[in-house]
Backbone bond lengths (Angstrom), bond angles and torsions (degrees), N, CA, C in turn:
res aa  C-N    CA-C-N  psi(-1)  N-CA   C-N-CA  omega(-1)  CA-C   N-CA-C  phi
1 X - - - 1.461 - - 1.535 111.87 -
2 X 1.355 120.41 -46.11 1.469 119.35 177.55 1.528 112.62 -58.55
3 X 1.350 117.75 -38.22 1.463 120.40 179.75 1.524 110.34 -65.36
4 X 1.333 116.17 -39.96 1.462 120.54 179.15 1.526 110.08 -63.84
5 X 1.327 116.84 -43.90 1.459 120.63 178.25 1.529 110.74 -61.86
6 X 1.329 116.27 -40.14 1.466 119.93 179.74 1.528 111.13 -62.72
7 X 1.342 116.33 -41.29 1.464 119.79 179.16 1.521 111.02 -65.89
8 X 1.333 116.23 -40.09 1.463 119.16 177.70 1.529 111.00 -60.03
9 X 1.319 116.04 -42.04 1.463 119.92 -179.98 1.526 111.20 -67.69
10 X 1.336 116.41 -39.49 1.465 119.82 178.86 1.526 111.24 -61.25
11 X 1.321 116.04 -37.75 1.465 120.75 -178.38 1.529 112.34 -92.15
12 X 1.327 116.55 6.23 1.468 122.48 -178.97 1.528 111.25 56.46
13 X 1.327 115.34 44.30 1.465 121.23 -179.79 1.532 111.34 -122.65
14 X 1.326 117.77 15.95 1.463 119.68 -174.77 1.524 111.79 -62.51
15 X 1.329 117.60 -34.86 1.468 121.21 179.97 1.519 112.10 -86.78
16 X 1.343 117.46 -13.04 1.467 121.43 179.59 1.530 109.35 -133.47
17 X 1.342 117.38 68.95 1.469 120.09 -174.47 1.524 114.65 -79.32
18 X 1.342 117.66 -10.79 1.459 119.58 -175.61 1.537 110.71 -60.73
19 X 1.348 114.48 137.05 1.463 124.06 178.42 1.530 113.15 63.83
20 X 1.322 117.05 18.16 1.463 119.99 175.80 1.521 109.12 -76.81
21 X 1.312 116.94 125.46 1.466 121.14 -176.55 1.526 109.82 -86.22
22 X 1.333 115.51 111.81 1.468 119.12 -177.44 1.518 111.98 -142.14
23 X 1.329 117.44 12.18 1.459 120.21 -179.36 1.522 109.40 -79.24
24 X 1.320 116.57 123.10 1.456 120.98 -177.93 1.508 114.68 -84.51
25 X 1.338 117.39 -2.71 1.461 121.00 -175.26 1.523 113.47 -106.99
26 X 1.348 117.39 -38.16 1.453 119.61 -177.60 1.519 110.03 -154.69
27 X 1.330 115.72 163.39 1.464 121.17 178.33 1.518 109.51 -130.69
28 X 1.306 116.67 133.39 1.459 122.32 173.04 1.520 107.80 -131.22
29 X 1.313 116.13 161.10 1.460 120.32 -179.82 1.524 109.94 -64.21
30 X 1.339 115.90 153.77 1.462 120.74 177.63 1.520 109.68 -53.73
31 X 1.331 115.52 131.41 1.451 120.24 -178.15 1.514 113.32 89.56
32 X 1.342 116.74 -3.79 1.461 120.68 179.60 1.525 111.25 -73.95
33 X 1.324 114.63 166.59 1.453 120.82 -176.44 1.526 111.80 -94.27
34 X 1.318 115.49 152.64 1.459 120.51 163.60 1.526 107.28 -82.94
35 X 1.319 116.91 175.21 1.462 119.71 176.48 1.527 110.46 -64.15
36 X 1.327 117.65 -31.42 1.466 120.36 174.42 1.529 109.89 -61.77
37 X 1.331 115.38 -49.49 1.456 119.92 -178.35 1.509 112.48 -61.71
38 X 1.337 116.34 -38.89 1.457 119.21 179.41 1.532 111.60 -66.35
39 X 1.318 117.18 -34.99 1.463 119.22 176.83 1.531 111.12 -66.94
40 X 1.334 116.69 -42.39 1.464 120.49 175.82 1.522 109.83 -57.65
41 X 1.346 115.91 -46.95 1.462 120.86 -177.10 1.522 111.40 -62.53
42 X 1.320 117.55 -42.82 1.466 120.15 -178.79 1.523 111.59 -65.33
43 X 1.329 117.67 -42.02 1.465 120.47 178.41 1.526 109.93 -65.70
44 X 1.338 116.71 -42.79 1.474 120.34 179.54 1.521 110.84 -62.16
45 X 1.326 117.43 -44.46 1.464 120.42 179.96 1.528 111.00 -65.52
46 X 1.324 116.76 -34.03 1.459 120.14 177.24 1.532 110.58 -65.50
47 X 1.328 116.44 -41.84 1.463 120.14 178.26 1.526 111.19 -62.65
48 X 1.317 115.80 -41.55 1.466 119.88 178.85 1.527 110.52 -63.90
49 X 1.331 116.61 -42.82 1.458 120.12 -179.65 1.524 110.93 -63.26
50 X 1.321 117.26 -41.59 1.465 120.52 179.80 1.527 111.01 -65.77
51 X 1.336 116.25 -40.50 1.466 119.86 179.60 1.525 110.71 -67.25
52 X 1.335 116.37 -40.64 1.464 120.84 -178.72 1.531 111.00 -64.37
53 X 1.336 115.34 -36.93 1.460 119.93 -178.65 1.521 112.13 -89.95
54 X 1.349 115.83 2.27 1.457 121.33 -177.06 1.532 110.18 50.65
55 X 1.357 114.52 46.09 1.464 121.62 -175.91 1.519 109.66 -116.25
56 X 1.328 117.78 157.78 1.465 120.27 175.12 1.521 110.60 -66.75
57 X 1.325 115.63 168.27 1.462 120.97 -177.19 1.530 108.75 -75.87
58 X 1.337 116.70 80.69 1.461 122.10 -174.71 1.523 111.31 -66.07
59 X 1.325 116.15 116.08 1.458 120.05 179.23 1.520 111.26 -73.84
60 X 1.322 117.61 -31.48 1.464 119.77 176.66 1.521 110.39 -62.27
61 X 1.329 116.56 -41.31 1.466 120.06 178.64 1.522 110.77 -67.76
62 X 1.339 117.59 -35.11 1.463 120.36 177.91 1.517 110.30 -65.54
63 X 1.330 117.46 -42.17 1.463 121.06 178.06 1.523 110.04 -59.81
64 X 1.321 116.78 -43.94 1.475 120.27 177.93 1.523 110.88 -61.49
65 X 1.323 116.53 -40.75 1.466 120.76 -179.07 1.529 110.75 -65.32
66 X 1.320 116.69 -45.04 1.462 120.46 179.58 1.525 111.36 -66.09
67 X 1.315 116.06 -37.73 1.462 120.57 175.91 1.524 109.82 -58.14
68 X 1.329 117.10 -50.29 1.470 121.25 -178.92 1.522 112.07 -62.35
69 X 1.334 116.56 -34.10 1.468 120.74 -176.04 1.516 112.93 -74.15
70 X 1.337 117.40 -26.50 1.471 119.53 -171.27 1.531 114.40 -125.15
71 X 1.335 119.22 -2.72 1.464 119.50 -175.73 1.530 111.76 -76.51
72 X 1.326 115.44 -174.23 1.463 120.41 -173.95 1.524 113.29 -65.19
73 X 1.327 118.21 -19.78 1.470 121.65 179.01 1.528 112.49 -88.58
74 X 1.324 116.93 -3.09 1.465 122.09 -177.87 1.527 110.15 -87.63
75 X 1.334 117.77 174.60 1.471 120.43 175.09 1.529 113.58 -60.75
76 X 1.332 117.25 -13.08 1.468 119.83 178.57 1.523 112.28 -75.69
77 X 1.327 118.14 -12.40 1.455 120.83 171.03 1.511 115.14 82.45
78 X 1.320 114.50 -164.95 1.462 122.75 -171.60 1.522 113.07 -53.37
79 X 1.333 114.13 141.29 1.461 121.04 175.50 1.520 107.87 -160.86
80 X 1.344 117.33 137.67 1.464 127.16 -2.50 1.522 111.15 -75.02
81 X 1.318 115.98 159.36 1.458 121.28 178.69 1.518 110.08 -85.77
82 X 1.306 115.71 153.59 1.466 120.93 177.10 1.517 108.84 -67.74
83 X 1.341 118.79 116.99 1.465 120.53 -177.64 1.526 113.42 -65.34
84 X 1.333 117.15 -15.59 1.470 120.63 -179.00 1.521 112.69 -91.36
85 X 1.336 116.36 -3.51 1.469 120.52 -179.52 1.520 108.92 -113.53
86 X 1.309 116.57 119.53 1.465 121.65 178.28 1.528 108.80 -91.11
87 X 1.323 118.42 116.31 1.468 119.40 -177.23 1.522 111.84 -67.89
88 X 1.318 115.04 149.44 1.459 120.35 175.37 1.520 108.61 -78.76
89 X 1.315 115.95 127.36 1.465 121.29 -177.34 1.515 111.22 -98.44
90 X 1.320 117.79 145.03 1.470 126.95 -1.86 1.523 111.56 -78.08
91 X 1.331 115.98 145.17 1.453 119.75 177.51 1.520 109.16 -73.95
92 X 1.320 115.92 155.26 1.467 120.89 177.01 1.520 108.34 -86.28
93 X 1.317 117.15 110.60 1.456 121.48 -178.67 1.509 111.46 117.30
94 X 1.326 116.30 179.14 1.468 120.41 -175.03 1.526 112.50 -73.65
95 X 1.320 115.35 167.80 1.459 124.06 -172.24 1.520 109.80 -119.09
96 X 1.339 116.65 122.53 1.464 120.30 177.32 1.527 110.50 -76.36
97 X 1.321 115.55 134.83 1.457 120.74 173.99 1.526 110.06 -78.32
98 X 1.348 115.13 163.56 1.459 120.52 -178.84 1.516 112.87 -58.06
99 X 1.334 117.29 -37.78 1.464 119.50 -179.12 1.521 111.19 -65.54
100 X 1.330 117.08 -36.14 1.463 120.98 179.74 1.527 110.32 -70.83
101 X 1.321 116.88 -38.43 1.466 119.70 176.51 1.531 110.18 -62.88
102 X 1.328 116.31 -43.95 1.458 119.76 178.19 1.516 111.99 -63.22
103 X 1.317 116.43 -40.07 1.466 122.39 177.34 1.531 110.83 -59.63
104 X 1.345 116.95 -47.40 1.454 120.95 -179.34 1.523 111.62 -66.45
105 X 1.323 116.59 -37.58 1.465 119.95 176.67 1.526 110.82 -62.83
106 X 1.327 116.32 -40.32 1.464 119.75 178.65 1.523 111.34 -66.01
107 X 1.331 116.66 -39.05 1.466 119.40 176.62 1.532 110.45 -61.36
108 X 1.338 115.65 -41.29 1.462 119.62 179.53 1.520 111.76 -63.14
109 X 1.336 116.18 -26.42 1.463 121.00 178.20 1.527 112.36 -87.12
110 X 1.328 116.29 6.78 1.452 120.73 177.64 1.513 115.22 88.14
111 X 1.331 117.89 8.28 1.470 122.00 -179.27 1.536 108.13 -93.48
112 X 1.306 117.72 89.91 1.459 121.80 -173.71 1.518 113.03 -110.22
113 X 1.325 118.18 9.14 1.466 120.29 178.55 1.515 109.86 -113.67
114 X 1.328 114.85 149.42 1.472 121.37 176.87 1.537 108.27 -80.83
115 X 1.332 119.44 132.34 1.462 128.43 9.78 1.526 115.09 -97.01
116 X 1.340 118.52 2.37 1.469 120.17 -174.05 1.520 112.79 -59.67
117 X 1.335 117.55 -29.09 1.463 120.39 -179.12 1.521 112.76 -77.13
118 X 1.334 117.91 -13.45 1.458 121.14 -177.34 1.511 113.11 -73.43
119 X 1.326 116.49 142.96 1.463 122.54 -179.73 1.528 111.07 -80.16
120 X 1.315 115.53 161.28 1.464 121.67 174.06 1.528 107.61 -82.59
121 X 1.325 115.37 76.80 1.466 121.40 -170.30 1.519 109.01 -144.64
122 X 1.339 116.82 143.34 1.467 119.95 179.60 1.521 111.07 -140.64
123 X 1.347 115.70 37.28 1.457 120.15 177.50 1.533 110.34 -84.50
124 X 1.333 115.38 -172.10 1.464 120.60 -167.11 1.518 115.03 -72.38
125 X 1.338 119.14 -1.53 1.461 120.54 176.72 1.531 111.72 -56.37
126 X 1.339 116.51 -29.88 1.469 119.82 -179.52 1.523 111.62 -61.42
127 X 1.336 117.71 -33.97 1.468 119.82 177.58 1.521 110.04 -63.93
128 X 1.338 115.51 -44.36 1.462 119.88 -176.23 1.523 110.96 -60.55
129 X 1.317 115.82 -47.65 1.471 118.53 -176.94 1.524 111.99 -67.16
130 X 1.335 117.43 -22.48 1.461 120.56 -179.48 1.524 112.71 -74.89
131 X 1.327 118.15 -23.37 1.465 121.09 -172.79 1.528 112.74 -61.17
132 X 1.342 120.22 -56.37 1.471 118.35 -179.01 1.520 112.91 -64.66
133 X 1.326 117.35 -28.46 1.464 119.99 178.92 1.528 111.21 -69.18
134 X 1.328 116.38 -40.61 1.464 119.74 176.98 1.527 110.09 -64.34
135 X 1.324 116.98 -40.12 1.464 120.19 179.64 1.530 111.44 -65.47
136 X 1.318 116.98 -36.58 1.467 120.98 -176.76 1.519 112.89 -81.09
137 X 1.345 117.87 -33.15 1.461 120.28 -170.07 1.531 113.90 -121.09
138 X 1.323 118.65 14.35 1.469 120.84 179.52 1.527 110.42 -54.72
139 X 1.318 115.47 132.13 1.453 120.83 179.30 1.509 114.70 84.44
140 X 1.310 117.73 -2.13 1.463 121.07 -179.35 1.529 109.65 -107.82
141 X 1.319 118.65 140.13 1.463 121.43 -173.58 1.520 113.80 -63.87
142 X 1.324 117.67 -22.24 1.460 119.64 -178.13 1.523 113.86 -83.38
143 X 1.338 118.26 -1.90 1.458 120.54 -176.13 1.524 112.04 -54.68
144 X 1.316 117.79 -52.40 1.457 120.26 -175.26 1.519 112.22 -68.45
145 X 1.327 117.06 -29.97 1.468 120.16 175.45 1.527 109.55 -62.97
146 X 1.323 116.66 -44.53 1.464 120.93 179.28 1.528 110.94 -67.79
147 X 1.328 117.01 -39.07 1.469 119.75 178.08 1.528 109.77 -59.45
148 X 1.319 116.92 -48.02 1.465 119.27 -179.34 1.525 111.46 -60.26
149 X 1.313 118.08 -45.63 1.461 120.79 -178.06 1.527 111.37 -62.05
150 X 1.325 116.29 -44.78 1.460 119.84 -177.19 1.520 110.73 -70.76
151 X 1.321 118.08 -40.03 1.468 120.06 176.13 1.524 110.34 -59.55
152 X 1.331 116.48 -45.31 1.468 119.67 -177.49 1.532 112.61 -69.61
153 X 1.301 118.33 -12.92 1.467 119.50 176.90 1.520 111.13 -60.11
154 X 1.322 117.89 -34.03 1.466 120.69 178.37 1.528 112.87 -124.57
155 X 1.335 118.29 -10.84 1.467 121.94 -179.09 1.532 109.02 -138.16
156 X 1.306 116.57 89.65 1.462 120.11 -175.52 1.526 110.92 -90.10
157 X 1.333 115.64 68.21 1.468 121.14 176.72 1.516 109.28 -137.76
158 X 1.339 115.58 148.47 1.465 119.99 178.45 1.517 111.01 -64.80
159 X 1.346 116.56 -32.52 1.463 119.82 -179.78 1.526 111.11 -63.82
160 X 1.332 116.76 -46.66 1.470 120.12 179.81 1.519 110.84 -62.12
161 X 1.324 116.72 -40.96 1.465 120.51 179.81 1.528 110.41 -64.54
162 X 1.335 117.07 -43.96 1.467 120.72 -178.44 1.520 111.13 -60.27
163 X 1.322 117.28 -44.82 1.463 119.93 -178.46 1.527 111.32 -76.24
164 X 1.331 118.12 -34.45 1.458 119.81 175.90 1.517 111.52 -62.66
165 X 1.330 116.53 -42.65 1.470 120.18 179.06 1.524 111.45 -67.34
166 X 1.335 116.63 -39.44 1.468 119.58 178.40 1.531 110.33 -62.89
167 X 1.332 116.81 -42.82 1.468 120.39 179.08 1.525 110.53 -62.87
168 X 1.321 116.65 -41.91 1.474 120.27 179.22 1.524 110.52 -62.32
169 X 1.324 117.18 -38.81 1.463 120.30 -178.58 1.529 111.76 -69.51
170 X 1.333 117.09 -35.19 1.470 119.83 176.66 1.523 109.42 -64.15
171 X 1.331 116.94 -46.70 1.464 120.05 179.43 1.520 110.71 -65.21
172 X 1.333 117.38 -38.41 1.463 121.40 178.46 1.534 110.72 -60.19
173 X 1.332 116.90 -41.70 1.463 120.36 179.61 1.524 111.42 -60.64
174 X 1.325 116.68 -36.64 1.465 120.72 177.60 1.531 110.98 -71.45
175 X 1.333 116.69 -43.81 1.471 121.29 -177.92 1.529 111.30 -61.75
176 X 1.325 116.33 -41.79 1.463 120.66 -175.93 1.531 113.00 -85.13
177 X 1.321 117.23 -0.67 1.460 120.36 178.84 1.506 114.04 76.63
178 X 1.341 117.24 19.14 1.467 120.17 177.43 1.520 111.62 -79.42
179 X 1.320 116.08 -7.36 1.463 121.35 178.25 1.522 107.69 -146.89
180 X 1.317 116.51 150.30 1.457 121.27 -176.64 1.530 112.28 -109.18
181 X 1.312 117.23 4.65 1.461 121.87 176.81 1.515 107.96 -157.30
182 X 1.331 115.84 164.37 1.456 119.72 177.15 1.517 110.80 -61.64
183 X 1.340 116.52 -41.13 1.462 119.92 -179.61 1.523 111.47 -62.21
184 X 1.328 116.48 -40.96 1.462 119.80 179.74 1.524 110.67 -67.97
185 X 1.334 117.03 -39.46 1.466 120.66 178.39 1.521 110.54 -62.71
186 X 1.320 116.44 -43.26 1.466 120.82 178.43 1.523 110.36 -62.03
187 X 1.326 116.38 -42.69 1.465 120.54 -179.71 1.527 111.29 -63.44
188 X 1.336 116.24 -43.67 1.466 120.81 -179.87 1.523 110.69 -61.80
189 X 1.335 116.53 -46.64 1.456 120.41 -177.20 1.524 111.16 -69.64
190 X 1.324 117.31 -43.40 1.472 120.28 -179.66 1.526 110.85 -58.57
191 X 1.328 116.28 -40.33 1.468 120.08 -178.58 1.525 111.92 -68.19
192 X 1.332 116.94 -25.06 1.462 120.24 -176.33 1.523 113.41 -92.12
193 X 1.325 116.93 -11.18 1.457 120.04 -177.84 1.525 111.23 -78.50
194 X 1.338 117.86 148.27 1.466 119.99 174.53 1.523 110.62 -71.28
195 X 1.308 116.36 171.02 1.458 120.00 176.77 1.523 109.35 -58.57
196 X 1.326 116.10 142.56 1.458 121.11 -177.77 1.524 111.67 -65.94
197 X 1.316 115.36 136.08 1.462 120.37 171.58 1.531 108.33 -78.74
198 X 1.332 118.61 155.66 1.470 120.53 178.03 1.530 110.68 -57.81
199 X 1.341 115.56 140.05 1.455 120.91 -179.73 1.516 110.25 -124.77
200 X 1.317 113.93 162.06 1.462 119.80 -174.91 1.517 113.32 -69.62
201 X 1.326 114.36 153.87 1.472 122.26 171.48 1.524 113.47 56.18
202 X 1.328 116.18 27.07 1.462 119.30 176.66 1.508 114.99 72.17
203 X 1.341 117.70 12.12 1.463 119.56 -177.63 1.527 111.11 -72.37
204 X 1.318 115.47 151.66 1.452 121.01 178.97 1.518 110.06 -72.58
205 X 1.336 116.14 149.28 1.451 120.97 171.23 1.514 109.93 -80.16
206 X 1.333 117.68 169.18 1.473 120.54 -174.72 1.522 114.07 -62.74
207 X 1.346 118.52 -36.89 1.459 119.09 -178.49 1.522 110.81 -64.21
208 X 1.330 117.00 -47.90 1.458 119.78 -178.65 1.529 110.64 -70.00
209 X 1.339 116.62 -36.61 1.453 119.76 -179.86 1.526 111.10 -64.02
210 X 1.342 117.61 -42.79 1.460 120.33 178.48 1.527 111.12 -64.31
211 X 1.314 116.32 -40.65 1.475 119.97 178.62 1.523 110.68 -63.05
212 X 1.331 115.96 -38.56 1.458 119.90 -179.94 1.522 110.90 -67.98
213 X 1.337 117.10 -39.94 1.466 120.38 176.89 1.528 110.17 -60.55
214 X 1.326 117.34 -42.48 1.459 119.56 178.97 1.521 111.76 -65.20
215 X 1.319 116.68 -35.43 1.471 119.51 177.46 1.524 110.68 -62.38
216 X 1.332 116.38 -38.40 1.464 120.05 177.65 1.525 110.19 -68.81
217 X 1.337 117.39 -41.37 1.468 120.59 178.91 1.524 111.31 -60.98
218 X 1.329 116.66 -36.07 1.467 120.26 179.25 1.518 112.06 -66.43
219 X 1.344 116.66 -22.12 1.470 120.22 176.36 1.531 110.97 -73.34
220 X 1.344 116.08 -15.45 1.460 122.78 -179.13 1.526 112.47 52.80
221 X 1.346 117.12 57.15 1.471 118.51 177.03 1.521 109.94 -61.09
222 X 1.326 118.08 136.42 1.468 120.33 -174.11 1.527 114.10 -70.58
223 X 1.332 117.74 -21.82 1.455 120.54 -179.23 1.528 109.42 -136.21
224 X 1.343 114.33 160.90 1.457 119.67 176.15 1.527 110.70 -60.03
225 X 1.341 116.11 -42.28 1.461 120.36 -178.79 1.527 111.36 -59.28
226 X 1.339 116.82 -41.33 1.465 119.65 -179.37 1.525 111.01 -72.48
227 X 1.337 116.82 -31.57 1.459 119.57 174.63 1.513 111.54 -64.55
228 X 1.346 116.47 -43.13 1.461 121.28 177.62 1.521 110.40 -62.81
229 X 1.342 116.60 -42.14 1.460 120.39 179.50 1.527 111.13 -61.98
230 X 1.332 116.58 -42.78 1.467 120.57 179.37 1.525 110.99 -63.91
231 X 1.334 116.47 -39.41 1.460 120.13 178.67 1.523 110.59 -65.80
232 X 1.330 116.65 -41.40 1.456 120.89 -179.03 1.515 113.54 -66.24
233 X 1.326 116.71 -21.92 1.465 120.46 179.68 1.521 113.24 -82.14
234 X 1.326 116.81 -8.88 1.465 119.62 179.61 1.527 109.76 -72.23
235 X 1.344 118.25 126.25 1.470 120.87 -176.92 1.524 113.21 -55.29
236 X 1.336 117.30 -32.76 1.463 119.94 -177.85 1.527 112.92 -68.14
237 X 1.324 116.49 -18.37 1.461 119.54 -178.75 1.523 112.35 -82.18
238 X 1.312 117.93 -24.03 1.462 121.05 -169.03 1.528 115.05 -60.72
239 X 1.338 120.63 -42.20 1.469 118.65 -176.77 1.519 114.26 -61.68
240 X 1.311 117.82 -29.53 1.459 120.02 -175.71 1.516 114.56 -95.61
241 X 1.327 118.49 2.62 1.464 120.72 -176.36 1.509 110.90 -103.72
242 X 1.338 115.26 118.42 1.460 118.93 175.11 1.514 112.14 -87.99
243 X 1.352 116.82 -23.30 1.451 121.32 -178.11 1.515 108.57 -164.93
244 X 1.358 118.17 165.69 1.470 120.28 174.78 1.518 112.47 -57.29
245 X 1.350 117.82 -32.28 1.456 120.49 179.01 1.513 111.40 -63.80
246 X 1.341 116.39 -33.77 1.466 119.92 179.00 1.507 110.45 -63.56
247 X 1.324 117.50 -35.16 1.453 121.28 179.69 1.521 110.80 -66.93
248 X 1.355 116.51 -45.32 1.461 120.31 -179.96 1.521 110.31 -64.40
249 X 1.336 117.11 -40.19 1.464 120.93 178.80 1.508 111.13 -62.85
């Protein structure tokens, strides 16, 4: 964040940061999606297609849709990449996340059914895929079942499912009016979750992670950067952080 602010000031764009190109990894046209956004869009379009056809939430059709959205024929370009060639950054076009690369590799190995096609990944993509599902199924008992299935389509890990379901429940609490703020929604959901099961690499489970986020919100940090800094200083965060970028992600 400090580096981004410095670049904005150098270019005299600190007061008008919108559409400022500063991504060191990839470039897309103004208004284009990140890989997170594209995953949200694909899940949302799949839900619309199923509703329009009055069909069940076909996971086989979702796998086909995700394949088309991210494979070598998509705007994401060639795949797999030559491991001996290091691309010059930023690349021209969108950037595939690790979970999507794992998903495509599994498809290439003939694993086209959920959960076999899902990668061994538990990064924040699970939150993105949970958003349209929470919007479509809030208040319905099948919501979490659908969240788990869709998360496992590209991330076949218990950690990704746990955090995807927790994110869906926070959004559901807001949609149904069970909470009047993000902090209240987080508090309601955290209190209702069971004790966290052990997770890999010392990472926090969703119940403790939500409680920790609320503790930071109660500090009322004046800026996002200071909120991130306060979160990074929590001893419980250290085992799971490989870099400051991991915290922001």
